[in-house]
C-alpha positions as MATLAB code, in Angstrom:
seq = 'MNKINKLINELCPDGVEFRELGTCASIKRGKRVTKSELDSGKNIQYIVGE';
ca = [
      -0.154   -0.109    0.056;
       1.330    3.389   -1.094;
       1.320    6.679    1.253;
      -1.462    8.344   -0.275;
      -3.753    4.985    0.558;
      -2.295    4.876    3.745;
      -3.480    8.313    4.389;
      -6.871    7.739    2.805;
      -7.531    4.901    5.038;
      -6.227    6.819    8.400;
      -8.030   10.099    7.646;
     -10.785    9.073    5.580;
     -12.173    5.922    6.907;
     -15.277    6.048    4.958;
     -13.476    6.684    1.734;
     -13.214    9.744   -0.692;
     -15.648   10.433   -3.223;
     -13.945   10.569   -6.786;
     -14.844   13.118   -9.470;
     -13.891   13.459  -12.814;
     -11.180   16.807  -12.888;
     -13.415   18.658  -15.312;
     -16.438   18.756  -12.859;
     -14.305   20.189  -10.048;
     -11.491   22.227  -11.659;
     -10.782   24.136  -15.024;
      -7.335   23.982  -16.475;
      -6.329   27.269  -18.377;
      -3.447   28.159  -20.250;
      -1.625   30.987  -18.672;
       1.406   33.075  -19.837;
       4.629   31.976  -20.450;
       6.999   32.306  -17.545;
      10.824   32.889  -18.530;
      13.727   32.184  -16.448;
      14.321   35.737  -15.918;
      11.030   36.336  -14.428;
      11.531   33.788  -11.779;
      12.775   34.461   -8.370;
      15.562   32.386   -7.244;
      15.144   33.517   -3.607;
      11.876   31.547   -3.263;
      11.136   28.012   -3.453;
       8.021   27.642   -6.187;
       7.848   24.701   -8.427;
       6.385   25.572  -11.915;
       5.022   22.655  -14.162;
       5.596   23.310  -17.921;
       4.049   21.339  -20.930;
       3.365   21.796  -24.353;
];
C-alpha cells in the first residue's frame, strides 16, 4: 500500500468521493514564464508542458 492509500485509510475511513477533474476544476493556459522572471530566492515550483 502506498502513502496516499495509507493516508486515505487513516484520515477518511469512509472513503473519498472521486470526481472527474473537469467537474471540480478548470485547466487554463497561462502566460509563458521565462527564467529571468523567476525569483531565485523563493522555492516555487512550475509545471511546464506543451
